[in-house]
C-alpha positions in Angstrom: 117.5 60.8 129.6 115.1 58.6 127.6 115.9 57.8 124.0 113.4 57.5 121.2 114.5 56.0 117.9 114.0 58.5 115.1 113.9 58.1 111.4 115.8 60.9 109.7 114.8 62.6 106.4 117.4 60.7 104.4 116.0 57.3 105.7 112.3 58.1 105.4 110.2 56.2 102.8 106.6 56.1 101.8 104.1 58.1 103.9 106.8 59.3 106.3 108.9 60.7 103.4 105.7 62.5 102.1 105.0 64.0 105.6 108.6 65.1 105.9 108.6 66.7 102.5 105.4 68.6 103.4 107.1 69.8 106.6 110.1 70.9 104.7 107.9 72.9 102.3 105.9 74.5 105.1 108.6 75.3 107.7 111.9 74.8 105.9 112.9 71.9 108.2 111.5 68.9 110.1 111.2 69.7 113.8 112.5 67.2 116.3 109.0 67.0 117.9 107.9 65.4 114.6 110.9 63.1 114.2 110.1 61.5 117.6 106.8 60.4 116.1 108.4 59.0 113.0 108.1 55.3 114.0 104.3 55.6 113.4 103.6 57.7 110.3 99.9 57.4 110.7 99.9 58.8 114.2 102.3 61.6 113.0 99.9 62.4 110.2 97.0 62.7 112.6 99.0 64.7 115.1 99.9 67.2 112.3 96.3 67.4 111.2 95.2 68.2 114.7 98.0 70.9 115.0 97.1 72.5 111.7 93.4 72.5 112.5 94.0 73.9 116.0 96.8 76.5 115.2 96.6 77.3 111.5 92.9 77.1 110.6 90.4 80.0 111.1 88.5 79.7 114.4 87.2 81.9 117.2 90.7 83.0 118.2 93.1 85.2 116.2 96.4 83.6 115.2 98.3 85.8 117.6 96.0 84.7 120.5 96.6 81.0 119.7 100.3 81.5 119.6 100.3 83.5 122.8 98.3 80.7 124.6 100.6 78.0 123.2 103.7 80.0 124.4 102.2 80.5 127.9 101.2 76.9 128.3 104.7 75.7 127.1 106.4 78.1 129.5 104.3 76.9 132.5 105.0 73.3 131.5 108.7 74.1 131.1 108.5 72.9 127.5 110.7 74.3 124.7 107.8 73.8 122.2 
């Protein structure tokens, strides 16, 4: 199994600490899928911006439709997320 070095919340500083705090406030925790991106806070920031725009911002699909599509694609890809 591959291993990706992660920076935990207690070790985060600067931009990464700010991102983690935002995640804590929004979701109540920092998901592992975010922690594996912790070595590059700029990339993590942009990944979160994309996710929020795609999944949380108003668009032509209702929120339930977006979540359903995400669940189906994750299932087909055998992906937990």
